[in-house]
C-alpha positions as CSV (number, residue, x, y, z in Angstrom):
1,M,0.0,0.0,0.0
2,E,1.3,3.4,-0.9
3,D,2.5,5.2,2.2
4,L,0.9,8.6,2.7
5,H,2.5,9.8,5.8
6,I,1.0,13.0,7.1
7,T,4.3,14.7,7.7
8,A,4.8,18.4,7.6
9,I,7.8,20.4,6.4
10,S,9.3,23.1,8.7
11,M,6.8,24.9,10.9
12,E,3.7,23.4,9.5
13,G,2.9,21.3,12.6
14,F,-0.5,23.0,12.2
15,N,-1.2,20.7,9.2
16,D,0.4,17.8,11.0
17,R,-2.3,18.0,13.7
18,L,-5.2,18.5,11.3
19,D,-4.2,15.4,9.2
20,L,-3.8,12.9,12.0
21,F,-7.2,11.5,11.5
22,G,-5.8,9.1,8.9
23,N,-4.1,5.8,9.4
24,Y,-0.5,6.2,10.4
25,T,1.6,3.6,8.7
26,Y,5.0,2.4,9.8
27,D,7.6,1.0,7.5
28,N,11.3,1.0,6.7
29,E,10.9,3.7,4.1
30,S,9.7,6.2,6.6
31,G,12.5,5.6,9.0
32,I,10.2,4.7,11.9
33,V,11.3,1.4,13.3
34,G,10.3,-1.0,16.0
35,M,6.6,-1.1,15.4
36,A,4.9,-4.4,14.7
37,S,1.6,-2.9,13.7
38,P,0.1,0.6,13.2
39,C,-1.1,2.5,16.3
40,V,-4.7,3.5,16.8
41,P,-5.0,6.8,14.9
42,W,-5.0,9.9,17.1
43,T,-7.6,12.4,16.1
44,L,-8.7,15.9,17.2
45,G,-12.1,14.7,18.1
46,S,-14.2,17.1,20.1
47,S,-11.1,19.3,20.7
48,S,-11.5,20.5,17.1
49,V,-14.2,22.9,18.3
50,A,-11.9,24.4,20.9
51,L,-9.2,24.7,18.3
52,V,-11.6,26.5,16.0
53,C,-12.5,28.9,18.8
54,V,-8.9,29.7,19.7
55,Y,-7.8,30.3,16.2
56,S,-10.8,32.4,15.4
57,V,-10.0,34.7,18.3
58,V,-6.3,34.8,17.3
59,S,-7.3,35.6,13.7
60,V,-9.6,38.5,14.6
61,F,-7.2,40.1,17.0
62,G,-4.2,39.4,14.7
63,V,-5.8,41.0,11.7
64,L,-7.3,44.1,13.5
65,G,-4.2,44.7,15.8
66,N,-1.7,44.4,13.0
67,A,-3.8,46.6,10.6
68,L,-3.8,49.2,13.4
69,V,0.0,49.0,13.7
70,I,0.4,49.5,10.0
71,S,-1.9,52.4,9.8
72,V,-0.3,54.2,12.8
73,V,3.3,53.7,11.5
74,Y,2.2,54.9,8.1
75,C,0.9,58.1,9.6
76,M,4.3,58.9,11.1
77,K,5.5,60.1,7.7
78,G,8.9,61.7,7.9
79,R,9.4,60.6,11.5
80,R,9.7,56.9,10.6
81,T,13.0,55.2,11.4
82,S,14.5,52.1,9.9
83,T,13.3,50.1,12.9
84,D,9.8,51.4,12.2
85,V,10.0,50.1,8.6
86,Y,11.0,46.7,9.8
87,L,8.2,46.6,12.4
88,V,5.6,47.6,9.8
89,N,6.8,44.7,7.6
90,L,6.6,42.4,10.6
91,A,3.0,43.6,11.2
92,A,2.2,42.9,7.6
93,A,3.5,39.4,7.9
94,D,1.6,38.8,11.1
95,L,-1.6,40.2,9.5
96,L,-1.3,37.8,6.5
97,F,-0.5,34.9,8.8
98,S,-3.7,35.7,10.8
99,A,-5.8,36.0,7.7
100,T,-5.0,32.3,6.8
101,L,-6.3,30.9,10.1
102,P,-10.0,30.8,9.2
103,F,-9.3,28.5,6.3
104,W,-7.4,26.1,8.6
105,C,-10.2,26.3,11.2
106,V,-12.7,24.9,8.6
107,Y,-10.1,22.3,7.7
108,A,-9.7,21.2,11.3
109,H,-13.5,21.0,12.0
110,V,-14.6,19.5,8.7
111,E,-12.2,18.8,5.9
112,W,-10.3,20.6,3.2
113,V,-13.1,22.0,1.0
114,F,-11.3,24.8,-0.9
115,G,-9.6,22.8,-3.6
116,T,-5.9,22.4,-4.7
117,P,-5.3,26.0,-5.9
118,L,-6.1,27.5,-2.4
119,C,-4.4,24.6,-0.7
120,K,-1.2,25.5,-2.5
121,L,-1.6,29.3,-2.1
122,L,-2.5,29.3,1.6
123,S,0.1,26.8,2.5
124,G,2.8,28.8,0.7
125,L,1.5,32.1,2.2
126,Q,1.5,30.6,5.7
127,E,5.1,29.4,5.3
128,A,6.3,32.7,3.7
129,T,4.8,34.9,6.5
130,F,6.3,32.8,9.2
131,Y,9.8,32.9,7.7
132,S,9.5,36.7,6.9
133,G,8.5,37.3,10.5
134,V,11.5,35.5,12.0
135,L,13.9,37.0,9.5
136,L,12.6,40.5,10.2
137,L,13.1,40.0,13.9
138,S,16.7,39.1,13.1
139,C,17.0,42.3,11.0
140,I,15.6,44.4,13.9
141,S,18.1,42.9,16.3
142,L,21.0,43.6,13.9
143,D,19.6,47.1,13.3
144,R,19.7,47.9,17.0
145,Y,23.1,46.3,17.3
146,L,24.6,48.5,14.6
147,A,23.0,51.7,15.9
148,I,23.8,51.2,19.6
149,V,26.8,49.0,19.9
150,K,28.8,49.9,16.8
151,A,27.4,53.5,16.3
152,T,29.1,53.6,12.9
153,Q,28.3,55.6,9.7
154,V,26.3,52.5,8.6
155,A,23.7,53.4,11.2
156,S,23.0,56.8,9.6
157,R,22.8,55.5,6.1
158,K,20.8,52.3,6.7
159,R,17.5,54.0,6.1
160,H,18.3,54.0,2.3
161,L,19.0,50.3,2.5
162,V,16.1,49.1,4.7
163,T,13.6,48.8,1.8
164,G,16.0,46.6,-0.1
165,V,16.6,44.5,3.0
166,C,12.9,44.0,3.5
167,G,12.5,43.1,-0.1
168,A,15.3,40.5,0.2
169,V,13.6,39.1,3.3
170,W,10.3,38.6,1.6
171,L,12.1,37.1,-1.4
172,G,14.0,34.7,0.8
173,A,10.8,33.8,2.7
174,G,9.1,33.1,-0.6
175,L,11.8,30.8,-1.7
176,L,11.6,28.9,1.6
177,S,7.9,28.5,1.0
178,L,8.3,26.9,-2.4
179,P,8.2,23.2,-1.2
180,A,4.7,23.8,0.3
181,L,3.5,25.9,-2.7
182,V,4.7,23.3,-5.3
183,Q,4.0,20.0,-3.6
184,R,0.7,20.6,-1.7
185,Q,-2.5,19.1,-3.1
186,A,-6.0,18.5,-2.0
187,F,-6.6,14.8,-2.1
188,Q,-8.3,12.0,-0.2
189,P,-6.0,9.3,1.3
190,A,-7.1,5.7,1.1
191,N,-9.5,4.9,3.9
192,A,-9.3,8.4,5.3
193,G,-12.9,9.4,4.6
194,R,-12.1,13.1,4.1
195,T,-10.1,15.4,1.9
196,V,-6.7,16.7,3.1
197,C,-4.4,19.5,2.0
198,H,-0.9,18.0,2.1
199,E,2.0,16.7,0.1
200,H,0.8,13.7,-2.1
201,L,4.1,11.8,-2.3
202,S,5.0,8.2,-1.9
203,A,7.5,7.0,0.8
204,E,9.9,5.6,-1.8
205,S,10.9,9.1,-2.9
206,T,10.3,11.2,0.2
207,G,11.1,9.3,3.3
208,R,14.6,10.7,4.2
209,W,14.1,13.7,2.0
210,R,11.2,15.0,4.1
211,V,13.2,14.6,7.3
212,G,16.2,16.4,5.8
213,V,14.1,19.3,4.5
214,R,12.4,19.5,7.9
215,V,15.7,19.7,9.8
216,L,17.0,22.3,7.3
217,N,13.9,24.5,7.9
218,H,14.3,24.1,11.6
219,A,17.7,25.6,11.3
220,L,16.8,28.4,8.8
221,G,13.4,29.2,10.2
222,F,14.2,29.3,13.9
223,F,17.5,28.3,15.4
224,A,19.8,30.4,13.1
225,P,17.7,33.6,13.5
226,L,17.5,32.9,17.2
227,A,21.3,32.8,17.4
228,V,21.5,36.1,15.6
229,M,19.0,37.7,18.0
230,L,20.8,36.4,21.1
231,F,24.2,37.6,19.9
232,C,22.9,41.1,18.9
233,Y,20.8,41.7,22.0
234,S,23.3,40.4,24.5
235,H,25.8,42.9,23.2
236,T,23.2,45.7,22.9
237,V,22.0,45.2,26.5
238,A,25.6,45.2,27.7
239,K,26.2,48.5,25.9
240,L,23.1,50.1,27.3
241,L,23.9,49.1,30.8
242,Q,27.3,50.8,30.4
243,A,25.7,53.9,29.1
244,R,23.3,54.3,32.0
245,N,21.0,56.2,29.8
246,R,17.4,55.8,30.9
247,Q,15.9,56.9,27.6
248,K,18.0,54.3,25.7
249,H,16.9,51.7,28.2
250,K,13.3,52.5,27.3
251,A,14.2,52.2,23.6
252,M,14.8,48.5,24.0
253,R,11.7,47.6,25.9
254,V,9.4,46.8,23.0
255,I,12.1,45.3,20.8
256,L,13.2,43.0,23.6
257,A,9.6,42.2,24.5
258,V,8.8,41.3,20.8
259,V,11.8,39.0,20.6
260,L,11.0,37.4,24.0
261,A,7.4,36.9,22.9
262,F,8.6,35.2,19.7
263,V,10.9,32.9,21.6
264,G,8.4,32.1,24.3
265,C,5.7,31.4,21.7
266,W,7.7,29.4,19.1
267,L,10.5,27.7,21.0
268,P,8.3,25.1,22.7
269,H,6.7,24.2,19.4
270,N,10.0,24.0,17.5
271,V,11.4,21.7,20.2
272,T,8.4,19.5,20.0
273,V,8.4,19.4,16.2
274,L,12.1,18.6,16.3
275,T,11.3,15.7,18.7
276,D,8.7,14.5,16.2
277,T,11.2,14.8,13.4
278,L,13.8,12.7,15.3
279,M,11.1,10.1,15.9
280,R,10.1,9.9,12.3
281,G,13.7,9.8,11.2
282,G,14.5,6.8,13.5
283,A,16.9,8.7,15.8
284,V,14.4,8.2,18.7
285,R,12.6,4.9,19.0
286,E,8.8,5.4,18.7
287,S,6.0,3.8,20.6
288,C,2.2,4.3,20.3
289,T,2.3,6.0,23.8
290,M,5.1,8.3,22.8
291,R,3.4,9.1,19.5
292,E,0.2,10.1,21.3
293,R,2.0,12.3,23.8
294,V,4.0,14.1,21.0
295,D,0.8,14.6,19.0
296,L,-0.9,16.2,22.1
297,A,2.2,18.3,22.8
298,L,2.3,19.5,19.2
299,Q,-1.3,20.7,19.4
300,L,-0.8,22.5,22.7
301,T,2.5,24.2,21.7
302,E,1.0,25.1,18.4
303,A,-1.8,27.0,20.1
304,L,0.8,28.9,22.0
305,A,2.9,29.5,18.9
306,F,0.1,31.0,16.8
307,L,-0.6,33.6,19.5
308,H,2.5,35.5,18.4
309,C,0.7,37.2,15.5
310,A,-1.7,38.8,17.9
311,I,0.8,39.6,20.7
312,N,3.0,42.1,18.9
313,P,0.3,44.8,18.5
314,V,-0.4,44.6,22.2
315,L,3.3,45.2,23.0
316,Y,3.5,48.2,20.7
317,A,0.4,49.8,22.2
318,F,1.2,49.3,25.9
319,I,5.0,49.8,25.8
320,G,5.7,52.0,22.8
321,Q,5.4,55.7,23.8
322,K,5.8,56.9,20.2
323,F,3.2,54.5,19.0
324,R,0.7,55.6,21.7
325,N,1.2,59.2,20.8
326,Q,0.6,58.7,17.1
327,L,-2.5,56.5,17.8
328,L,-3.9,59.3,20.0
329,R,-3.2,61.8,17.2
330,N,-5.1,59.6,14.7
331,L,-8.0,59.1,17.2
332,H,-8.2,62.9,17.8
333,A,-8.1,63.6,14.1
334,C,-11.0,61.2,13.6
335,G,-13.0,62.9,16.4
336,L,-13.0,59.7,18.5
337,I,-11.3,61.4,21.5
338,G,-11.5,65.0,22.8
339,Q,-8.8,67.6,23.1
340,S,-8.2,67.0,26.8
341,A,-7.8,63.3,26.4
342,Y,-5.4,63.9,23.6
343,R,-3.3,66.3,25.6
344,R,-3.1,64.0,28.6
345,G,-2.1,61.1,26.4
346,T,0.6,62.9,24.6
347,I,2.2,64.6,27.6
348,N,5.4,62.7,27.0
349,S,5.5,63.3,23.2
350,S,8.3,65.8,23.3
351,S,10.6,63.2,24.9
352,S,9.8,60.6,22.3
353,R,9.6,62.7,19.1
354,K,13.0,61.7,17.9
355,T,12.8,58.1,18.9
356,S,11.6,54.9,17.3
357,V,8.1,53.5,17.5
358,T,9.7,50.9,19.9
359,M,10.2,53.4,22.7
């Protein structure tokens, strides 16, 4: 029988969980050893309703919150810095990521009903927005490192390069999303009883290849960017502590919070997916009990991971003084708040006028 493993590439543990209703086969081609017979398939069951509710809420707040961030930064006009441009691109990535969630909610609760073209498009878009997000966070950390630690002429000229850097990030993210875009199909596996959106490939040609690509995407999509962030921010924080400048300390609050939020949201899921990869590759011996526990952990950590696209706008609004001031200006211009409320809210605007949205 053709082996149709429901195995995702890179961060697409989301689709791993949605496709676990089918029979999970074990053979030498897949690299999973030591199983005399297939395990009882693990399914979402009644938890699919809870999953739909969680992702619906995340989608609504992610779309509205990130749209607000984009509109506020756009209104800053000539006061935008290079960091602001990176952050608005990050908000765009999170907004697009959030916009794909309703389709996956339907998939989780029913089946894939949108056909192969949307299967390819939405899978590729989800991949691209994830990679663009993590790469932009790396750019932000490097941007702050150059401006604060090195304080070279590059820091003053980088505004002319930031658009090109952002374009390169989106191009790279698009290239990393090509496997999902090209290989995804809407099809019905044998004995599954419902249509899935996944790679329709046989084990003979994809067993080790899938594991290899998955490990590569772990490195490019999480661990390498994380190493860049840790290097840049450790040196940046050390420099700020030496400067003893309170305003510069405030300048790092949102950026550090954004990075910590990303790590807190995505690290558990990446570690769990890596464990799943090692099990599928045969590096870790698999049992039905372990498979069930990993599947449950993947679902829980995935729920935490997808929250990141709705968290960043909250960080901007509650920590970023410049963002709050511009938001109040917009609300006042639209007649949604009075003059007194506007003046109270912008009392600190003079101290943040020359700073980034991240202060």
